RODO-2510 file (C-alpha; in nm, 4 decimals, decimal comma):
residues 474
     n   res          X          Y          Z
     1     m    -0,2937    -1,7907     1,1376
     2     k     0,0220    -1,6102     1,1604
     3     s     0,0170    -1,1970     1,0809
     4     i     0,2252    -0,9280     1,1301
     5     v     0,1843    -0,5202     1,0488
     6     i     0,4920    -0,3748     0,9247
     7     a     0,5023    -0,0243     1,0486
     8     a     0,6956     0,2446     1,1218
     9     p     0,7137     0,6079     1,3545
    10     m     0,7018     0,8027     0,9957
    11     s     0,7467     0,7976     0,6189
    12     g     1,0719     0,7210     0,4836
    13     s     1,1751     0,4975     0,7913
    14     g     1,2330     0,1781     0,5678
    15     k     0,8982    -0,0042     0,6313
    16     t     0,8978    -0,0737     0,2516
    17     t     1,1744    -0,2477     0,1414
    18     i     1,1613    -0,4287     0,4700
    19     t     0,8350    -0,5321     0,3917
    20     l     0,9387    -0,6856     0,0820
    21     g     1,2530    -0,8180     0,2324
    22     l     1,0540    -1,0083     0,4468
    23     l     0,7825    -1,1413     0,1788
    24     e     1,0720    -1,3083    -0,0384
    25     c     1,2092    -1,4271     0,2224
    26     l     0,8890    -1,5808     0,3653
    27     k     0,8081    -1,7314    -0,0155
    28     r     1,1424    -1,9255     0,0267
    29     r     1,1260    -2,0519     0,2965
    30     g     0,7941    -2,2639     0,1619
    31     l     0,4871    -2,0169     0,3210
    32     v     0,2219    -1,8998     0,1715
    33     v     0,2057    -1,5520     0,2352
    34     a    -0,0968    -1,3120     0,2079
    35     p     0,0178    -0,9814     0,1711
    36     f    -0,1976    -0,6489     0,2463
    37     k    -0,1212    -0,2341     0,2779
    38     v    -0,2830    -0,0168     0,4509
    39     g    -0,4029     0,2839     0,2814
    40     p    -0,5055     0,3392    -0,0213
    41     d    -0,1630     0,3541    -0,1728
    42     f    -0,1636     0,1320    -0,5181
    43     i     0,2479     0,1393    -0,6025
    44     d     0,3269    -0,0931    -0,2896
    45     p     0,0577    -0,3543    -0,3471
    46     g     0,2475    -0,4440    -0,7151
    47     w     0,5987    -0,4713    -0,5626
    48     h     0,4054    -0,7259    -0,3214
    49     k     0,2677    -0,9146    -0,5631
    50     l     0,5924    -0,9715    -0,7628
    51     a     0,7307    -1,0896    -0,4461
    52     t     0,4396    -1,2933    -0,3211
    53     g     0,2450    -1,3951    -0,5991
    54     r    -0,0597    -1,2789    -0,4658
    55     p    -0,2332    -0,9990    -0,5004
    56     s    -0,2296    -0,7532    -0,2300
    57     i    -0,4942    -0,6190    -0,0782
    58     n    -0,5747    -0,2423     0,0818
    59     l    -0,7028    -0,2567     0,4198
    60     d    -0,8553     0,1279     0,5033
    61     g    -1,0177     0,1988     0,8372
    62     w    -1,1169     0,5421     0,6686
    63     m    -1,2778     0,4341     0,3738
    64     c    -1,4237     0,1123     0,4972
    65     t    -1,5987    -0,0427     0,7986
    66     e    -1,4482    -0,2109     1,0643
    67     h    -1,6825    -0,5140     0,9730
    68     f    -1,5656    -0,5010     0,5745
    69     v    -1,1889    -0,4570     0,6706
    70     r    -1,2048    -0,7792     0,8848
    71     d    -1,3999    -0,9538     0,6002
    72     t    -1,2035    -0,8627     0,3372
    73     f    -0,8839    -0,9306     0,4953
    74     a    -0,9963    -1,2874     0,5788
    75     r    -1,1293    -1,3370     0,2421
    76     h    -0,8115    -1,2668     0,0798
    77     a    -0,5935    -1,4063     0,3661
    78     r    -0,7645    -1,7881     0,3309
    79     g    -0,5394    -2,0517     0,2291
    80     a    -0,2517    -1,8539     0,3620
    81     d     0,0553    -1,9642     0,6295
    82     i     0,1174    -1,6167     0,6899
    83     t    -0,0499    -1,2305     0,6749
    84     v     0,2300    -0,9542     0,6011
    85     i     0,0532    -0,5709     0,6375
    86     e     0,2140    -0,3108     0,5504
    87     g     0,1940    -0,0091     0,7046
    88     v     0,1354     0,3518     0,5939
    89     m     0,2757     0,6732     0,7101
    90     g     0,3917     0,6591     1,1142
    91     l     0,2134     0,3665     1,2893
    92     f    -0,0424     0,6299     1,4804
    93     d    -0,0895     0,9115     1,1458
    94     g    -0,3938     0,9282     0,9589
    95     i    -0,6798     1,1694     0,8234
    96     d    -0,6354     1,3712     1,1271
    97     g    -0,4386     1,4588     1,4910
    98     d    -0,7402     1,3389     1,7184
    99     s    -0,8332     1,0272     1,6040
   100     e    -0,7338     0,6414     1,4485
   101     a    -0,9270     0,6467     1,1397
   102     g    -0,7190     0,6049     0,8497
   103     s    -0,4112     0,4602     1,0506
   104     t    -0,1944     0,1259     1,0347
   105     a    -0,2592     0,1812     1,4398
   106     q    -0,6453     0,1246     1,3267
   107     i    -0,5907    -0,1331     1,1272
   108     a    -0,3916    -0,3409     1,3784
   109     r    -0,6908    -0,3489     1,6172
   110     f    -0,9178    -0,4084     1,3719
   111     v    -0,7372    -0,7499     1,2685
   112     n    -0,5816    -0,7865     1,6073
   113     a    -0,2165    -0,8310     1,4334
   114     p     0,1229    -0,7621     1,6785
   115     v     0,3145    -0,4470     1,5334
   116     i     0,7196    -0,4653     1,4116
   117     l     0,8251    -0,1277     1,4372
   118     v     1,0813    -0,0253     1,1625
   119     v     1,2893     0,2561     1,2906
   120     d     1,5412     0,4885     1,0924
   121     a     1,8246     0,4263     1,3944
   122     k     2,0459     0,7321     1,1872
   123     s     2,2229     0,9953     1,4230
   124     q     2,0517     0,7741     1,6949
   125     a     2,1513     0,5619     2,0148
   126     r     2,0023     0,5170     2,3194
   127     s     1,6851     0,7941     2,2425
   128     a     1,6093     0,5159     1,9699
   129     a     1,5058     0,2847     2,2853
   130     a     1,3176     0,6378     2,4289
   131     l     1,1296     0,6588     2,0779
   132     v     0,9977     0,2655     2,0974
   133     r     0,9313     0,2884     2,4597
   134     g     0,6918     0,6126     2,3434
   135     f     0,5249     0,4198     2,0317
   136     a     0,4949     0,1126     2,2549
   137     g     0,2966     0,3030     2,4931
   138     f     0,0673     0,5313     2,3202
   139     d    -0,2550     0,3194     2,2894
   140     p    -0,2436    -0,0018     2,4871
   141     r    -0,4949    -0,1198     2,2037
   142     v    -0,2186    -0,1854     1,9671
   143     r     0,0927    -0,4451     2,0634
   144     v     0,4307    -0,3697     1,9443
   145     a     0,5954    -0,7051     1,9503
   146     g     0,9374    -0,6265     1,8273
   147     v     1,1669    -0,3540     1,6457
   148     i     1,3793    -0,3773     1,3410
   149     f     1,6492    -0,1220     1,3339
   150     n     1,7182     0,0480     1,0350
   151     n     2,0438     0,2392     0,8705
   152     v     2,2669     0,1290     1,1319
   153     g     2,6241     0,3006     1,0986
   154     s     2,7907     0,0180     1,2731
   155     e     2,8205    -0,3796     1,4670
   156     n     2,9220    -0,0814     1,7755
   157     h     2,6215     0,1389     1,6660
   158     a     2,4039    -0,1980     1,6835
   159     r     2,5418    -0,3451     2,0181
   160     i     2,4353     0,0171     2,1787
   161     l     2,0805    -0,0349     2,0279
   162     r     2,0563    -0,3720     2,1280
   163     q     2,1597    -0,2833     2,5013
   164     a     1,9017     0,0236     2,5325
   165     m     1,6279    -0,1951     2,4104
   166     a     1,7483    -0,4886     2,7130
   167     s     1,7485    -0,2545     2,9620
   168     s     1,4691    -0,0852     2,8797
   169     l     1,2073    -0,2329     2,7332
   170     p     1,2862    -0,6167     2,7632
   171     e     0,9278    -0,7501     2,6700
   172     i     1,0210    -0,6205     2,3233
   173     r     1,2582    -0,7805     2,0908
   174     v     1,5303    -0,6204     1,8498
   175     l     1,4275    -0,8639     1,6072
   176     g     1,7481    -0,7558     1,3660
   177     c     1,9776    -0,4216     1,2953
   178     i     2,0273    -0,3317     0,9574
   179     p     2,2958    -0,1290     0,7956
   180     r     2,3083     0,1329     0,5545
   181     d     2,2948     0,0111     0,2171
   182     e     2,2097     0,2740    -0,0741
   183     r     2,1392    -0,0388    -0,2585
   184     m     1,8043    -0,0674    -0,0738
   185     h     1,6067     0,2338    -0,2363
   186     i     1,3719     0,1936    -0,4373
   187     p     1,3671     0,3871    -0,7616
   188     s     1,1374     0,6816    -0,8089
   189     r     1,0183     0,9295    -1,0565
   190     h     0,7791     1,1912    -1,0759
   191     l     0,5030     1,1020    -0,8881
   192     g     0,6547     0,8503    -0,6331
   193     l     0,7659     0,5083    -0,6643
   194     v     0,8173     0,3344    -1,0092
   195     t     0,5985     0,0733    -1,0211
   196     a     0,6542    -0,2901    -1,0225
   197     a     0,5927    -0,3022    -1,4172
   198     e     0,8179    -0,0233    -1,5029
   199     n     1,1080    -0,1482    -1,2779
   200     p     1,3039    -0,4269    -1,5188
   201     i     1,5254    -0,5588    -1,2624
   202     h     1,2838    -0,6327    -1,0196
   203     e     1,3991    -0,9661    -0,9532
   204     d     1,7367    -0,8932    -0,8508
   205     f     1,6238    -0,6575    -0,6334
   206     l     1,3621    -0,8704    -0,4349
   207     g     1,6868    -1,0724    -0,4158
   208     h     1,8824    -0,8340    -0,2947
   209     l     1,6564    -0,7370    -0,0493
   210     a     1,5935    -1,0717     0,0780
   211     g     1,9391    -1,1336     0,1009
   212     v     1,9623    -0,8396     0,3139
   213     v     1,6690    -0,9374     0,5427
   214     e     1,8088    -1,2737     0,5736
   215     k     2,1582    -1,1877     0,6930
   216     y     2,0838    -0,9436     0,9572
   217     v     1,6849    -1,0332     1,0668
   218     d     1,6109    -1,3153     1,3237
   219     m     1,3528    -1,4380     1,0986
   220     n     1,2485    -1,7648     1,3226
   221     s     1,1706    -1,4609     1,6333
   222     l     0,9817    -1,3062     1,3677
   223     l     0,8108    -1,5714     1,3423
   224     s     0,7479    -1,6372     1,6708
   225     s     0,6156    -1,3077     1,7533
   226     a     0,3718    -1,3408     1,4364
   227     e     0,2137    -1,6193     1,6614
   228     l     0,1040    -1,3168     1,8823
   229     g    -0,1661    -1,2600     1,6283
   230     c    -0,2815    -1,6259     1,5607
   231     q    -0,6568    -1,6367     1,5753
   232     t    -0,8614    -1,7737     1,3481
   233     y    -1,1159    -1,5672     1,1040
   234     t    -1,4400    -1,5637     1,0059
   235     f    -1,6075    -1,3795     0,6639
   236     d    -1,9337    -1,2863     0,5618
   237     k    -2,0463    -1,5381     0,2878
   238     t    -2,3495    -1,3948     0,2710
   239     n    -2,2225    -1,2251    -0,1138
   240     d    -1,9744    -1,4950    -0,1916
   241     k    -2,1288    -1,5668    -0,4800
   242     c    -2,2473    -1,5242    -0,8518
   243     v    -2,5756    -1,4073    -0,9217
   244     g    -2,5442    -1,3893    -1,2728
   245     l    -2,2963    -1,3090    -1,5211
   246     t    -2,3039    -0,9429    -1,7057
   247     p    -1,9440    -0,9129    -1,8959
   248     i    -1,8139    -0,5861    -1,7696
   249     a    -1,4561    -0,4475    -1,9098
   250     v    -1,1970    -0,3376    -1,7284
   251     a    -0,8891    -0,1273    -1,8840
   252     r    -0,5417    -0,3040    -1,7459
   253     d    -0,2468    -0,1904    -1,9073
   254     e     0,0532     0,0133    -1,7802
   255     a    -0,1592     0,3068    -1,8336
   256     f    -0,4605     0,1703    -1,6188
   257     c    -0,2582    -0,0135    -1,3642
   258     f    -0,4644     0,1863    -1,0554
   259     v    -0,7586    -0,0117    -0,8777
   260     y    -0,8666    -0,1710    -0,5463
   261     e    -0,8683    -0,5201    -0,5932
   262     d    -1,1528    -0,4871    -0,3445
   263     n    -1,3626    -0,3520    -0,6294
   264     l    -1,3099    -0,5864    -0,8749
   265     r    -1,4380    -0,8656    -0,6064
   266     l    -1,7222    -0,6508    -0,5341
   267     l    -1,8310    -0,6340    -0,8867
   268     r    -1,8095    -1,0030    -0,9515
   269     e    -2,0140    -1,0899    -0,6484
   270     a    -2,2574    -0,8865    -0,7556
   271     g    -2,3270    -1,0707    -1,0969
   272     a    -2,0130    -0,9598    -1,3233
   273     e    -1,7900    -1,0589    -1,5537
   274     i    -1,4745    -0,8748    -1,5386
   275     c    -1,3400    -0,8466    -1,9013
   276     e    -0,9926    -0,7362    -1,9135
   277     f    -0,8628    -0,4811    -2,1801
   278     s    -0,5825    -0,2341    -2,2983
   279     p    -0,6664     0,1164    -2,4355
   280     m    -0,2783     0,1387    -2,5478
   281     r    -0,2529    -0,1843    -2,7660
   282     d    -0,5897    -0,3032    -2,8506
   283     s    -0,8108    -0,2232    -3,1165
   284     a    -1,2147    -0,2908    -3,0067
   285     l    -1,3947    -0,3657    -2,6748
   286     p    -1,4637    -0,7010    -2,5549
   287     e    -1,7717    -0,8256    -2,7230
   288     g    -2,0443    -0,8416    -2,5468
   289     i    -1,9980    -0,5866    -2,2061
   290     g    -2,2577    -0,3745    -2,0929
   291     g    -2,0256    -0,1618    -1,9405
   292     i    -1,6156    -0,0226    -1,8837
   293     y    -1,4610     0,0905    -1,5765
   294     l    -1,1431     0,2832    -1,6910
   295     p    -0,9518     0,2848    -1,3577
   296     g    -0,6319     0,5283    -1,2467
   297     g    -0,3342     0,5253    -1,3878
   298     y    -0,0367     0,6866    -1,5621
   299     p    -0,2149     0,7908    -1,8896
   300     e     0,0712     1,0988    -1,8863
   301     l     0,3497     0,8247    -1,9245
   302     y     0,1791     0,6234    -2,2496
   303     a    -0,0169     0,9704    -2,3624
   304     e     0,1687     0,8583    -2,7049
   305     h     0,0278     0,5351    -2,7155
   306     l    -0,3231     0,6400    -2,6242
   307     a    -0,3372     0,8989    -2,8860
   308     s    -0,2116     0,7164    -3,1750
   309     n    -0,4451     0,4336    -3,0952
   310     e    -0,8011     0,5258    -3,2733
   311     a    -0,9563     0,2261    -3,3056
   312     m    -1,0019     0,2607    -2,8997
   313     k    -1,0699     0,5979    -2,9206
   314     t    -1,3307     0,5838    -3,1841
   315     a    -1,4586     0,2412    -2,9989
   316     i    -1,4655     0,4343    -2,6420
   317     r    -1,6953     0,7356    -2,7687
   318     e    -1,9400     0,4856    -2,9739
   319     a    -2,0023     0,3080    -2,6301
   320     v    -2,0546     0,6230    -2,4644
   321     e    -2,3041     0,7644    -2,6933
   322     k    -2,5185     0,4550    -2,6921
   323     d    -2,5657     0,5258    -2,3287
   324     m    -2,3120     0,2677    -2,1999
   325     p    -2,2872     0,2534    -1,8366
   326     v    -1,9180     0,3917    -1,8432
   327     y    -1,6931     0,4974    -1,4735
   328     a    -1,3555     0,6802    -1,4840
   329     e    -1,1284     0,7908    -1,2767
   330     c    -0,8216     0,9578    -1,2679
   331     g    -0,6201     0,8343    -1,5273
   332     g    -0,9622     0,6941    -1,6239
   333     f    -1,0814     1,0598    -1,6499
   334     i    -0,7834     1,2058    -1,8114
   335     y    -0,8413     0,9732    -2,1160
   336     l    -1,1681     1,1034    -2,1633
   337     t    -1,1183     1,4417    -2,1955
   338     r    -1,0112     1,6114    -2,5274
   339     g    -0,6187     1,5504    -2,4486
   340     q    -0,3081     1,5969    -2,3104
   341     a    -0,1060     1,9267    -2,3590
   342     s     0,2449     1,8078    -2,4735
   343     a     0,4560     2,1532    -2,3942
   344     t     0,6159     2,0105    -2,1077
   345     d     0,7294     1,6647    -2,0419
   346     i     0,5979     1,4603    -1,7331
   347     n     0,8494     1,6625    -1,4954
   348     g     0,6497     1,9580    -1,6445
   349     v     1,0079     2,0652    -1,7900
   350     k     0,9227     2,3166    -2,0605
   351     r     0,9844     2,1500    -2,3931
   352     g     0,9344     2,4331    -2,6591
   353     n     0,7197     2,7319    -2,7286
   354     s     0,4309     2,5634    -2,8722
   355     t     0,1925     2,3275    -2,7654
   356     r     0,0997     1,9828    -2,8959
   357     l    -0,2099     1,7974    -2,8124
   358     l    -0,1708     1,4624    -2,8036
   359     e    -0,5699     1,3730    -2,8625
   360     f    -0,7801     1,1181    -2,6201
   361     a    -1,0879     0,9843    -2,6428
   362     g    -1,2425     1,3842    -2,6056
   363     i    -1,6141     1,2683    -2,4414
   364     f    -1,5471     1,5603    -2,1986
   365     p    -1,4465     1,9144    -2,3632
   366     v    -1,1539     1,9868    -2,1773
   367     t    -0,7660     1,9311    -2,2043
   368     t    -0,5178     1,8057    -1,9384
   369     r    -0,1867     1,8958    -1,8032
   370     m     0,0910     1,7706    -1,6376
   371     l     0,2291     1,9794    -1,3124
   372     p     0,5596     1,9800    -1,1775
   373     r     0,4190     2,0015    -0,8026
   374     r     0,1538     1,7618    -0,6865
   375     k    -0,2208     1,9199    -0,7397
   376     a    -0,4246     1,7245    -0,4885
   377     l    -0,3754     1,4353    -0,2549
   378     g    -0,6206     1,3245     0,0401
   379     y    -0,9208     1,1498     0,1397
   380     r    -1,2464     1,2100     0,0083
   381     q    -1,6148     1,1625     0,0884
   382     v    -1,8711     1,1897    -0,2189
   383     e    -2,2491     1,2254    -0,2152
   384     l    -2,4445     1,1683    -0,5091
   385     l    -2,6693     1,4850    -0,6070
   386     a    -2,8441     1,2737    -0,9210
   387     d    -2,8523     0,9243    -1,0142
   388     s    -2,5449     0,7735    -1,1910
   389     p    -2,4452     0,5119    -1,3617
   390     i    -2,3022     0,3466    -1,0201
   391     a    -2,5093     0,4982    -0,7577
   392     r    -2,8462     0,6591    -0,6695
   393     k    -2,9307     1,0127    -0,5384
   394     g    -2,8014     1,0683    -0,2250
   395     s    -2,5540     0,7639    -0,1218
   396     v    -2,2854     0,8906     0,0074
   397     a    -1,9036     0,6766    -0,0382
   398     r    -1,5756     0,7068     0,0299
   399     g    -1,2528     0,7483    -0,2080
   400     h    -0,9094     0,9229    -0,2226
   401     e    -0,7626     1,1717    -0,4849
   402     f    -0,4245     1,2161    -0,5873
   403     h    -0,2267     1,3518    -0,9012
   404     y    -0,0252     1,5931    -1,0377
   405     s    -0,2478     1,7339    -1,3341
   406     e    -0,4774     1,9921    -1,3687
   407     m    -0,8193     2,0539    -1,6154
   408     e    -0,9423     2,3316    -1,7759
   409     a    -1,2549     2,4782    -1,5790
   410     m    -1,4974     2,2166    -1,7474
   411     p    -1,8036     2,3821    -1,8865
   412     e    -2,1214     2,4516    -1,7126
   413     w    -2,3297     2,2982    -1,8820
   414     v    -2,1981     1,9800    -1,8179
   415     e    -2,3570     1,8132    -1,5058
   416     r    -2,1982     1,8114    -1,1735
   417     v    -2,3179     1,4338    -0,9986
   418     y    -2,0942     1,5091    -0,6843
   419     m    -2,0266     1,6907    -0,3637
   420     i    -1,6866     1,6268    -0,2319
   421     s    -1,6154     1,6718     0,1324
   422     r    -1,2864     1,6311     0,3234
   423     k    -1,4430     1,5818     0,7040
   424     e    -1,6295     1,8967     0,7445
   425     n    -1,4923     2,0845     0,4855
   426     v    -1,7312     2,1040     0,1760
   427     l    -1,4344     2,0482    -0,1111
   428     g    -1,7339     2,1541    -0,4034
   429     s    -1,8740     1,9795    -0,6779
   430     e    -1,7655     1,6905    -0,9184
   431     g    -1,8019     1,4178    -1,0475
   432     f    -1,9144     1,4821    -1,4261
   433     r    -2,1894     1,3084    -1,6231
   434     y    -2,2272     1,2641    -2,0192
   435     r    -2,5583     1,0435    -2,0669
   436     n    -2,4425     0,7233    -1,9054
   437     c    -2,0656     0,8418    -1,8601
   438     l    -1,9591     0,9294    -1,5135
   439     a    -1,5862     1,0428    -1,4494
   440     s    -1,4099     1,2101    -1,1476
   441     y    -1,0606     1,2541    -1,0616
   442     v    -1,1456     1,0647    -0,6659
   443     h    -1,0556     0,6697    -0,6448
   444     l    -1,3643     0,5736    -0,4769
   445     h    -1,3499     0,2276    -0,2803
   446     f    -1,6501     0,0394    -0,3599
   447     g    -1,6477    -0,1181    -0,0118
   448     s    -1,7532     0,2069     0,0932
   449     c    -2,0895     0,1939    -0,0384
   450     p    -2,2096    -0,1216    -0,0961
   451     e    -2,4351    -0,0151    -0,3651
   452     i    -2,1942     0,1045    -0,6069
   453     a    -2,1276    -0,2278    -0,7238
   454     a    -2,4709    -0,3242    -0,7338
   455     t    -2,5590    -0,0901    -0,9011
   456     f    -2,3088    -0,0453    -1,1564
   457     v    -2,3780    -0,4410    -1,2270
   458     g    -2,7395    -0,3875    -1,2998
   459     n    -2,7418    -0,0989    -1,5144
   460     s    -2,4591    -0,2727    -1,7205
   461     r    -2,7017    -0,5603    -1,7205
   462     e    -3,0153    -0,3409    -1,8209
   463     f    -2,7930    -0,1646    -2,0911
   464     i    -2,7743    -0,5514    -2,2516
   465     t    -3,1367    -0,5987    -2,2338
   466     g    -3,2610    -0,2984    -2,3080
   467     p    -3,0820     0,0465    -2,3533
   468     l    -3,1251     0,2820    -2,0514
   469     k    -3,3157     0,6050    -2,0508
   470     a    -3,0819     0,8811    -2,0019
   471     k    -3,0952     1,2524    -2,0509
   472     p    -2,8406     1,3534    -2,2990
   473     l    -2,6483     1,6356    -2,1894
   474     r    -2,5233     1,8223    -2,5063
***
């Protein structure tokens, strides 16, 4: 199987747009492409899926073990002719400055795939070769097999870049020199990139990217570089089976679109039947379910729709009051609050003197408001302080937090189930539990704690066969 990692010296070099162009080109050549994304990002995988028709899978060496990364990589690469892994930030950037944890380089090493470095050549000439040399020699375990220069100003600029590489790094191929093109920028908004579901012209956009890549990148040489990563992968089949079917409702629509595909896979392997529903449009939860999973997304963009769906809010409240296991993260957590204050728009611009509350499910007695600047970003480690619908006391899991919203202070009577830390720094208690409903701003990766999927499915199965006995929190 051929494999390549698309990386860059820094964020903003153009690796996402070039990755999308490569994916589209490879698909047009009749190849089956399995896309992956390094790190906890939810936006880029949506674009990958548009280009390839296959789900894009997150690979994260800090949240998950090397064994899990290699296992999930092999599972999702099955049946593909080539795998393309888009990196995150700079090639060696991760959770800290003294280890490779969470970096693109770590994933490249885990799956033994060669790296194609995307370098923004704007305002650089021969110095670009020095930069590539530094990255190629920084860690001998990571193989930089080729470079694509982006934002090239002219044919003469491209000639100088190729000369510099040929004279100083002949072993690293220059696979392409892509000229500056304003049409290659992905649209952005208040929370970063626009999601694939939101962009109405994605087919034309992808077509343009593919045309640029086909014209300026030597695809045959790129595929030859990918041969360096050709190898046979195996995966652990012990859990690749369903032990039973316990229906669990998972919110999936425009407002709830951020979920790790491996979380759903692990739930299925633990015996769950995933029943998707839309809190925006459906009037009832799927029949016969034993649990609810409310993942993250952009509920603030669809607050009016969510607030107006009284039937769904009632169904969620009734399920919680019946002690059904419910797990909500970030956007799902926001949906379970009293609602969102609408005195400002989604960019934090004040729209008037009065504040109107767009009412949500009201499980947790706080309101949410959007901020003009990011409130939180980064990896999180979670230790369970008490039993919960998803894991028992003492369990440790890892995840990621990213949001522009903030909530009122949660009342003290609401139980805190998580103790959250980042490396050695304890950040405090979070993970709020009401009855058998657990909500948090942290997006947990179930692969970081195998107990999560099994416990959530087991509790959901027990709810169907007999009500769980939870301590009511009033």
